[in-house]
C-alpha positions as CSV (number, residue, x, y, z in Angstrom):
1,X,12.7,22.3,-7.9
2,X,10.2,21.0,-5.3
3,X,10.4,17.6,-6.9
4,X,14.2,17.4,-6.5
5,X,14.2,18.8,-2.9
6,X,14.1,15.3,-1.2
7,X,17.2,14.2,-3.2
8,X,19.1,17.5,-2.5
9,X,18.4,17.2,1.2
10,X,19.6,13.6,1.3
11,X,22.7,14.2,-0.7
12,X,23.8,17.0,1.6
13,X,23.4,14.8,4.6
14,X,26.3,12.6,3.5
15,X,28.7,11.8,6.3
16,X,31.4,9.2,7.1
17,X,29.3,6.2,8.2
18,X,28.0,2.7,7.3
19,X,24.9,0.6,8.1
20,X,22.4,-2.0,7.0
21,X,19.2,-0.2,8.1
22,X,17.5,1.0,4.9
23,X,14.2,-0.6,3.8
24,X,13.8,-3.3,1.3
25,X,11.6,-1.7,-1.3
26,X,8.1,-3.1,-0.9
27,X,7.4,-5.0,-4.2
28,X,5.0,-7.9,-3.6
29,X,6.9,-9.9,-6.2
30,X,10.2,-9.6,-4.3
31,X,8.6,-10.0,-0.9
32,X,7.1,-13.3,-2.0
33,X,10.7,-14.7,-2.0
34,X,11.6,-13.0,1.3
35,X,8.5,-14.1,3.3
36,X,9.2,-17.8,2.6
37,X,12.4,-17.7,4.6
38,X,11.0,-15.2,7.1
39,X,8.0,-17.3,8.2
40,X,9.8,-20.5,9.3
41,X,8.6,-22.0,12.6
42,X,10.8,-20.8,15.5
43,X,12.0,-17.6,13.7
44,X,11.4,-14.6,16.0
45,X,10.4,-12.5,12.9
46,X,7.6,-9.9,12.6
47,X,6.1,-9.8,9.1
48,X,3.2,-7.4,9.4
49,X,4.9,-4.0,9.4
50,X,6.3,-3.3,5.8
51,X,8.6,-2.4,4.3
52,X,11.1,-4.6,6.1
53,X,14.5,-3.3,7.3
54,X,17.4,-5.1,5.6
55,X,19.2,-5.7,8.9
56,X,16.2,-7.6,10.2
57,X,15.6,-9.5,6.9
58,X,19.2,-10.8,6.8
59,X,18.7,-12.6,10.1
60,X,16.3,-15.0,8.3
61,X,16.9,-14.5,4.6
62,X,20.1,-13.7,2.8
63,X,19.3,-11.0,0.3
64,X,22.7,-11.1,-1.4
65,X,22.6,-14.9,-1.7
66,X,19.2,-14.6,-3.6
67,X,20.8,-12.2,-6.1
68,X,23.9,-14.3,-6.5
69,X,22.0,-17.5,-7.2
70,X,20.6,-15.8,-10.3
71,X,23.9,-14.2,-11.3
72,X,25.2,-14.8,-14.8
73,X,28.7,-13.6,-13.8
74,X,28.9,-11.7,-17.1
75,X,32.2,-10.4,-18.3
76,X,32.6,-6.7,-19.3
77,X,31.1,-3.6,-17.8
78,X,27.9,-3.6,-20.0
79,X,27.1,-7.2,-19.3
80,X,27.5,-6.9,-15.5
81,X,25.4,-3.7,-15.3
82,X,22.6,-5.0,-17.5
83,X,22.3,-8.5,-15.9
84,X,23.8,-8.6,-12.4
85,X,24.8,-5.3,-10.8
86,X,23.7,-1.9,-9.7
87,X,24.4,0.8,-12.3
88,X,26.7,3.0,-10.2
89,X,28.0,1.9,-6.8
90,X,30.6,3.7,-4.6
91,X,31.9,1.8,-1.6
92,X,34.3,3.0,1.1
93,X,35.2,1.7,4.5
94,X,32.6,3.8,6.2
95,X,29.8,4.4,3.6
96,X,28.4,3.3,0.3
97,X,25.8,4.6,-2.1
98,X,24.3,3.4,-5.4
99,X,22.5,5.1,-8.2
100,X,20.2,3.2,-10.6
101,X,17.9,4.3,-13.5
102,X,14.2,3.4,-13.1
103,X,12.0,2.6,-16.0
104,X,8.5,1.3,-16.9
105,X,8.0,1.1,-20.7
106,X,5.0,-0.8,-21.8
107,X,2.5,-0.8,-24.6
108,X,-0.8,-2.7,-24.9
109,X,-4.4,-2.8,-26.1
110,X,-7.7,-2.4,-24.3
111,X,-9.8,-4.4,-26.7
112,X,-13.0,-2.4,-25.8
113,X,-11.3,1.0,-26.1
114,X,-11.7,3.5,-28.9
115,X,-8.0,4.2,-28.7
116,X,-5.5,2.1,-30.7
117,X,-3.3,1.3,-27.8
118,X,-2.4,1.9,-24.2
119,X,1.0,2.8,-22.9
120,X,3.1,3.7,-19.9
121,X,6.3,5.7,-20.2
122,X,8.1,6.1,-16.9
123,X,11.7,7.3,-16.4
124,X,13.4,8.0,-13.1
125,X,16.2,7.2,-10.8
126,X,16.7,5.5,-7.5
127,X,19.5,6.3,-5.0
128,X,20.2,4.5,-1.7
129,X,23.2,4.5,0.6
130,X,24.4,3.4,4.0
131,X,26.2,5.8,6.3
132,X,28.3,4.4,9.1
133,X,26.8,2.4,11.9
134,X,23.7,4.4,12.3
135,X,22.4,6.2,9.2
136,X,21.0,5.2,5.8
137,X,18.9,6.9,3.1
138,X,16.8,6.2,0.0
139,X,15.3,8.5,-2.6
140,X,13.6,8.1,-5.9
141,X,11.9,10.2,-8.5
142,X,9.6,9.1,-11.3
143,X,8.2,11.0,-14.3
144,X,5.4,9.3,-16.2
145,X,3.1,9.6,-19.1
146,X,0.4,7.0,-19.7
147,X,-2.8,6.2,-21.5
148,X,-4.6,3.7,-19.3
149,X,-7.3,1.1,-20.0
150,X,-10.7,2.8,-20.1
151,X,-11.9,1.8,-16.6
152,X,-8.7,3.2,-15.0
153,X,-9.1,6.4,-17.1
154,X,-12.7,6.7,-15.9
155,X,-11.6,6.3,-12.3
156,X,-8.9,9.0,-12.8
157,X,-11.3,11.5,-14.3
158,X,-13.9,10.9,-11.5
159,X,-11.4,11.4,-8.6
160,X,-10.4,15.0,-9.0
161,X,-8.4,17.5,-6.9
162,X,-9.3,21.2,-6.5
163,X,-7.6,22.2,-9.7
164,X,-9.8,19.7,-11.6
165,X,-6.9,17.5,-12.4
166,X,-7.4,13.7,-12.3
167,X,-5.9,11.4,-9.8
168,X,-4.0,8.2,-10.9
169,X,-4.7,5.4,-8.5
170,X,-1.9,5.4,-5.9
171,X,0.3,7.7,-7.9
172,X,-1.0,11.2,-7.4
173,X,-2.4,14.1,-9.4
174,X,-2.1,14.0,-13.2
175,X,-2.6,16.5,-15.9
176,X,-3.9,15.7,-19.4
177,X,-1.4,14.5,-21.9
178,X,-2.0,14.3,-25.6
179,X,-5.1,12.3,-26.6
180,X,-6.5,10.3,-23.7
181,X,-3.3,10.3,-21.7
182,X,-2.0,11.6,-18.4
183,X,1.3,13.1,-17.2
184,X,2.2,12.6,-13.5
185,X,5.3,12.8,-11.4
186,X,6.0,11.0,-8.1
187,X,8.9,11.3,-5.6
188,X,9.8,9.5,-2.4
189,X,12.6,9.8,0.2
190,X,13.6,8.4,3.5
191,X,16.3,8.9,6.2
192,X,16.8,6.0,8.7
193,X,18.6,6.3,12.1
194,X,19.4,3.2,14.2
195,X,21.1,4.2,17.5
196,X,20.9,0.6,19.0
197,X,19.6,-2.8,18.2
198,X,16.3,-1.9,20.0
199,X,15.3,1.3,18.1
200,X,15.0,2.5,14.5
201,X,13.8,6.0,13.6
202,X,12.6,6.8,10.1
203,X,11.6,10.1,8.5
204,X,10.4,10.4,4.9
205,X,7.8,10.6,2.2
206,X,6.4,7.4,0.9
207,X,4.0,4.5,1.8
208,X,3.7,1.8,4.5
209,X,1.8,-1.4,4.8
210,X,0.5,-3.4,7.8
211,X,-0.5,-7.0,7.3
212,X,0.3,-10.4,5.9
213,X,-2.3,-10.4,3.1
214,X,-2.5,-9.1,-0.4
215,X,-4.8,-6.4,1.0
216,X,-4.7,-4.7,4.4
217,X,-7.6,-3.5,6.4
218,X,-5.2,-1.6,8.7
219,X,-2.9,0.4,6.3
220,X,-2.3,-0.3,2.7
221,X,0.1,1.0,0.1
222,X,-2.7,1.4,-2.5
223,X,-2.9,5.1,-1.9
224,X,-0.6,8.0,-2.6
225,X,2.7,9.0,-0.8
226,X,2.6,11.0,2.4
227,X,5.2,12.4,4.8
228,X,5.7,10.3,7.9
229,X,7.8,9.7,11.0
230,X,8.1,6.1,12.2
231,X,9.7,4.5,15.2
232,X,10.4,0.7,15.2
233,X,11.1,-0.7,18.7
234,X,12.2,-4.4,18.8
235,X,13.0,-6.4,21.9
236,X,12.4,-9.9,23.2
237,X,9.4,-11.4,21.1
238,X,7.9,-7.9,20.4
239,X,8.0,-5.4,17.7
240,X,6.2,-2.1,18.4
241,X,5.8,0.5,15.6
242,X,4.6,4.0,15.9
243,X,3.5,6.1,12.9
244,X,2.9,9.8,12.7
245,X,1.6,10.8,9.3
246,X,0.7,14.1,7.5
247,X,-2.1,13.6,5.0
248,X,-4.4,15.6,2.8
249,X,-7.9,15.8,1.5
250,X,-7.8,17.3,-2.0
251,X,-11.6,17.4,-2.8
252,X,-12.8,20.7,-4.1
253,X,-15.6,20.8,-1.5
254,X,-13.2,21.0,1.5
255,X,-11.1,23.9,0.3
256,X,-11.2,26.7,2.9
257,X,-9.6,30.2,2.9
258,X,-7.6,29.4,-0.2
259,X,-6.2,26.1,1.2
260,X,-6.7,23.8,-1.7
261,X,-5.4,20.8,0.1
262,X,-6.8,20.4,3.6
263,X,-4.4,19.1,6.2
264,X,-5.2,16.0,8.3
265,X,-3.0,14.0,10.7
266,X,-2.9,10.3,11.4
267,X,-1.2,8.6,14.3
268,X,-0.9,4.8,14.6
269,X,0.4,2.1,17.0
270,X,1.0,-1.5,15.9
271,X,2.2,-4.0,18.4
272,X,3.4,-7.4,17.1
273,X,4.0,-10.2,19.7
274,X,5.2,-13.7,19.0
275,X,3.6,-15.5,21.9
276,X,4.9,-18.9,20.8
277,X,7.1,-20.2,18.0
278,X,4.0,-20.6,15.9
279,X,1.5,-17.9,16.9
280,X,1.7,-14.1,16.5
281,X,-0.9,-11.6,17.5
282,X,-1.1,-7.9,16.7
283,X,-2.8,-4.9,18.2
284,X,-3.5,-1.9,16.2
285,X,-4.8,1.6,17.0
286,X,-5.2,4.7,14.8
287,X,-6.5,8.2,15.2
288,X,-7.3,10.7,12.5
289,X,-7.8,14.3,13.4
290,X,-8.2,17.5,11.5
291,X,-10.0,20.9,11.6
292,X,-12.4,22.0,8.8
293,X,-11.4,25.6,9.6
294,X,-7.7,24.8,8.8
295,X,-6.5,26.4,12.1
296,X,-6.1,23.5,14.5
297,X,-2.8,22.1,13.3
298,X,-0.8,19.2,14.9
299,X,-2.2,18.2,18.2
300,X,0.6,17.4,20.7
301,X,-1.9,15.2,22.7
302,X,-1.2,12.4,20.2
303,X,2.6,12.6,20.5
304,X,2.9,10.0,23.3
305,X,4.1,6.8,21.6
306,X,2.5,4.4,24.1
307,X,-0.7,5.9,25.3
308,X,-4.1,4.7,24.2
309,X,-6.0,7.2,22.0
310,X,-9.6,6.6,23.0
311,X,-9.3,8.3,26.4
312,X,-7.6,11.3,24.6
313,X,-10.5,11.4,22.1
314,X,-13.1,11.5,24.9
315,X,-11.1,14.2,26.9
316,X,-10.9,16.4,23.8
317,X,-14.7,16.3,23.3
318,X,-15.7,17.9,20.0
319,X,-12.0,18.4,19.2
320,X,-11.5,14.7,19.3
321,X,-10.6,12.6,16.3
322,X,-11.7,9.5,14.5
323,X,-10.4,6.5,16.4
324,X,-10.1,2.9,15.2
325,X,-8.7,-0.3,16.9
326,X,-7.8,-3.6,15.4
327,X,-6.6,-7.1,16.1
328,X,-4.5,-9.4,13.9
329,X,-3.1,-12.9,14.1
330,X,-0.8,-15.2,12.2
331,X,-0.5,-18.9,12.9
332,X,2.4,-21.0,11.4
333,X,0.6,-24.2,10.8
334,X,3.7,-25.7,9.1
335,X,6.9,-24.1,7.7
336,X,5.1,-23.6,4.4
337,X,1.5,-23.0,5.5
338,X,0.3,-20.0,7.5
339,X,-3.1,-18.6,8.5
340,X,-3.5,-14.8,8.9
341,X,-6.4,-12.5,9.8
342,X,-7.3,-8.9,10.7
343,X,-10.2,-7.3,12.4
344,X,-10.9,-3.5,12.5
345,X,-13.4,-2.0,14.9
346,X,-14.5,1.5,13.9
347,X,-17.6,1.8,16.1
348,X,-20.2,-0.5,17.6
349,X,-23.0,-1.0,20.1
350,X,-22.9,-4.3,21.9
351,X,-26.7,-4.6,22.3
352,X,-27.2,-3.9,18.6
353,X,-24.5,-6.4,17.6
354,X,-26.4,-9.1,19.6
355,X,-29.7,-8.0,18.1
356,X,-28.2,-8.6,14.6
357,X,-30.6,-6.0,13.2
358,X,-28.2,-4.2,10.7
359,X,-27.6,-1.2,12.9
360,X,-25.6,1.4,10.9
361,X,-23.1,2.2,13.7
362,X,-21.9,-1.4,13.9
363,X,-18.9,-0.5,11.7
364,X,-16.2,-3.1,11.4
365,X,-14.1,-4.9,8.8
366,X,-12.4,-8.3,8.6
367,X,-9.8,-10.3,6.7
368,X,-9.0,-14.0,6.8
369,X,-6.5,-15.8,4.6
370,X,-3.8,-18.4,4.0
371,X,-0.2,-18.3,2.7
372,X,1.1,-21.5,1.1
373,X,4.9,-21.5,0.3
374,X,6.5,-24.2,-1.9
375,X,2.9,-25.2,-2.5
376,X,2.3,-29.0,-3.1
377,X,6.0,-29.6,-2.8
378,X,6.9,-27.3,-5.8
379,X,9.8,-25.1,-5.0
380,X,9.2,-21.3,-5.4
381,X,5.4,-21.8,-5.9
382,X,3.4,-19.5,-3.6
383,X,-0.3,-19.2,-3.1
384,X,-1.9,-16.4,-1.2
385,X,-5.7,-16.5,-0.8
386,X,-7.9,-14.3,1.4
387,X,-11.4,-13.0,2.0
388,X,-12.0,-9.3,2.9
389,X,-15.2,-7.7,3.9
390,X,-16.3,-4.3,5.4
391,X,-19.7,-3.2,6.7
392,X,-21.4,-0.1,5.3
393,X,-20.1,3.2,6.7
394,X,-16.9,1.7,8.2
395,X,-14.0,4.1,8.0
396,X,-16.3,7.1,7.4
397,X,-16.9,9.9,9.9
398,X,-19.5,12.6,10.6
399,X,-16.8,15.1,9.5
400,X,-15.6,13.7,6.1
401,X,-12.2,15.5,6.6
402,X,-11.6,13.0,9.5
403,X,-12.4,9.9,7.5
404,X,-9.8,7.1,7.2
405,X,-8.6,8.3,3.8
406,X,-5.9,10.4,2.1
407,X,-5.8,12.0,-1.4
408,X,-9.2,10.8,-2.3
409,X,-8.5,7.1,-1.5
410,X,-9.0,4.9,1.5
411,X,-6.0,4.2,3.7
412,X,-7.0,0.5,4.0
413,X,-8.6,-1.6,1.3
414,X,-9.0,0.3,-1.9
415,X,-12.8,-0.3,-1.9
416,X,-13.1,1.3,1.6
417,X,-16.4,0.0,2.9
418,X,-19.7,-1.8,2.1
419,X,-18.1,-4.8,0.2
420,X,-17.0,-8.4,0.3
421,X,-14.1,-9.7,-1.8
422,X,-12.0,-12.8,-2.3
423,X,-8.5,-12.4,-3.7
424,X,-6.1,-15.2,-4.7
425,X,-2.5,-14.7,-6.0
426,X,-0.3,-17.5,-7.3
427,X,3.4,-16.8,-8.0
428,X,6.0,-19.1,-9.4
429,X,9.7,-18.6,-10.3
430,X,12.2,-20.9,-12.0
431,X,15.6,-19.3,-12.1
432,X,15.0,-16.0,-13.8
433,X,11.7,-16.9,-15.3
434,X,8.4,-16.1,-13.4
435,X,4.7,-16.4,-13.8
436,X,1.9,-14.8,-11.7
437,X,-1.9,-15.4,-11.7
438,X,-4.4,-13.3,-9.8
439,X,-8.2,-13.8,-9.3
440,X,-10.4,-11.2,-7.7
441,X,-14.1,-11.7,-7.1
442,X,-16.0,-8.9,-5.4
443,X,-19.3,-7.4,-4.6
444,X,-19.6,-3.8,-3.5
445,X,-22.4,-1.3,-2.7
446,X,-21.7,2.0,-4.4
447,X,-23.4,5.3,-3.6
448,X,-25.1,7.7,-6.2
449,X,-24.7,11.4,-5.9
450,X,-28.1,11.6,-4.2
451,X,-27.8,8.6,-1.8
452,X,-25.5,7.4,1.0
453,X,-25.6,3.6,1.5
454,X,-22.2,3.5,3.2
455,X,-20.0,2.7,0.2
456,X,-18.2,6.1,0.0
457,X,-16.1,6.9,3.0
458,X,-15.9,10.5,1.9
459,X,-19.6,11.0,2.7
460,X,-20.6,11.9,6.2
461,X,-22.4,9.0,7.9
462,X,-25.0,11.6,9.2
463,X,-26.5,11.5,5.7
464,X,-27.2,7.7,5.8
465,X,-30.3,6.2,4.3
466,X,-31.5,4.2,7.2
467,X,-30.5,3.3,10.8
468,X,-31.4,-0.5,10.6
469,X,-31.4,-3.3,8.1
470,X,-28.1,-2.3,6.6
471,X,-26.3,-5.2,4.8
472,X,-23.0,-5.5,3.0
473,X,-23.1,-4.4,-0.7
474,X,-26.4,-2.5,-0.3
475,X,-27.1,0.4,-2.5
476,X,-26.0,0.6,-6.1
477,X,-24.6,-2.9,-6.2
478,X,-21.6,-3.8,-8.4
479,X,-20.0,-7.1,-9.0
480,X,-16.4,-7.7,-10.2
481,X,-14.6,-10.6,-11.8
482,X,-11.0,-9.7,-12.4
483,X,-8.3,-12.1,-13.5
484,X,-4.7,-11.3,-14.5
485,X,-1.9,-13.5,-15.9
486,X,1.6,-12.3,-16.1
487,X,4.8,-14.0,-17.2
488,X,8.3,-12.7,-17.7
489,X,12.0,-12.8,-17.2
490,X,14.1,-11.1,-14.5
491,X,16.7,-9.2,-16.5
492,X,18.6,-7.9,-13.4
493,X,17.7,-9.2,-9.9
494,X,19.9,-6.5,-8.2
495,X,17.3,-3.8,-9.2
496,X,14.4,-6.1,-10.0
497,X,14.3,-5.2,-13.7
498,X,11.8,-7.5,-15.5
499,X,10.6,-8.1,-19.0
500,X,7.0,-9.2,-19.0
501,X,3.8,-9.9,-20.9
502,X,0.5,-9.3,-19.2
503,X,-3.1,-10.4,-19.9
504,X,-6.2,-9.1,-17.9
505,X,-9.8,-10.0,-18.2
506,X,-12.2,-7.8,-16.3
507,X,-16.0,-8.1,-16.1
508,X,-17.8,-5.4,-14.0
509,X,-21.6,-5.0,-13.8
510,X,-23.4,-2.3,-11.9
511,X,-27.1,-2.1,-11.0
512,X,-27.5,1.6,-12.1
513,X,-24.9,2.9,-14.5
514,X,-23.3,6.3,-14.0
515,X,-20.7,8.4,-15.9
516,X,-18.0,6.8,-13.7
517,X,-19.4,3.3,-13.2
518,X,-20.4,1.4,-16.3
519,X,-21.1,-2.2,-17.2
520,X,-18.0,-3.4,-19.0
521,X,-16.4,-6.7,-20.0
522,X,-13.3,-7.2,-21.9
523,X,-9.6,-8.1,-22.2
524,X,-6.4,-6.0,-21.9
525,X,-3.1,-7.2,-23.3
526,X,0.3,-5.5,-22.7
527,X,4.0,-6.1,-22.6
528,X,7.1,-4.2,-21.6
529,X,10.1,-3.8,-19.3
530,X,9.8,-2.5,-15.7
531,X,12.0,-1.8,-12.7
532,X,9.7,-3.3,-10.0
533,X,10.2,-1.0,-7.0
534,X,6.6,-0.4,-5.9
535,X,3.2,-1.9,-6.3
536,X,0.3,-0.6,-8.4
537,X,-3.3,-1.6,-7.9
538,X,-5.6,-1.6,-10.9
539,X,-7.6,-4.6,-9.8
540,X,-10.9,-2.9,-9.1
């Protein structure tokens, strides 16, 4: 019943209305098409805060035109529904809604695994609607069983909740299913209210993303869903987004007074300003607060949508939270080439930065990258390449409950801290055919159960190994070579239903092997059919 509650609430909020203000589901595959039109020089668009709102996208990119260019115009009900249309759509003068099945059926082989095959079996539904001139809604529910490649299964077994159940990366708690498999549900929902062209209010359970790269150091969608309230304010050349989020720490060691999932709260501001036709800058601020006794609750001090959090943190003293600030930029070099970057400052001492002596409390992270659309003059060829790095102990806190994480995963980059990584993604589409290639090269310093070299944001930085001479990837150093090739066919562009074949080669080496981290090298092959509504990240 709890899994169906978001859907029931939304269905009973039906009223006579109509709008264009629901989100475009954040699939990196679909957004690669949208961002090409979104990023033209002179467009007063803001691309960092995702998912995008359909009303804003349609100013620069015609979503319906994209679908119609791929249309087969099939005759007959089954042909239209399979290849061109939503499954069920009801349209009236003042509202519409649609219902679509969701699926992810795939089978494959991890060539190094003891199991004969891997598989994913996901069934679900997706409902969205528009209600008058001000309201819209979305909701989805997924039920999955899967047997993953060995390295993903190892990660799932290592990251446990209080009950001892495993955690599927980005998809929540799972229980064991048959031999080597997992069973896990996931639900999401959102209500959107737009009273004017300046404001949009959203309340829901799901994920958000801030950035122009494949990864984000501010806020990523690699973690699990969470309840949130969001305000988008757009005027002149500015978009200002506020986030209030309810999150949880599910580790067994933080359970208090029978509360198996400890509450934590995150508040964020992100200001995006197009200072010229080509240059955008962004300012980011976040605060995480919680109470290990489980009695503090929501702090109204952080409700103000425009105030800076650092003064509040200082005024609260020991009751203050974990504050971060960030800066981002995007430069449109040409209509097809853009530079982007992010910088996050967790904590630093200026004199120690100048001394360049590896002081532990100089905690910051960076991202630099390029987007290249219609690369080398080839239509629908996109190249995204970036470098991400984070110093040891960044995003951690003296009280682990107040770290920059949720559901045993970092809120930013999936590796958290103490790493350097390069990521390149190449995407190409010709009519309904597509091909993607991904290359990840990384080096990260992991911690052992007895040591803290700054690689695990869930360890308190008070247990650090040393104050000085800290360097990126220190500790139990691991290196990653990850490449993925995917090709397929878009069966139905209206719901992003795709047939695909997928090949992954992964080589991971670690200085000191553990039960969770083991040297491994091998290939994984799979194929299937998937409704591509959200992103999964197994590239670690």
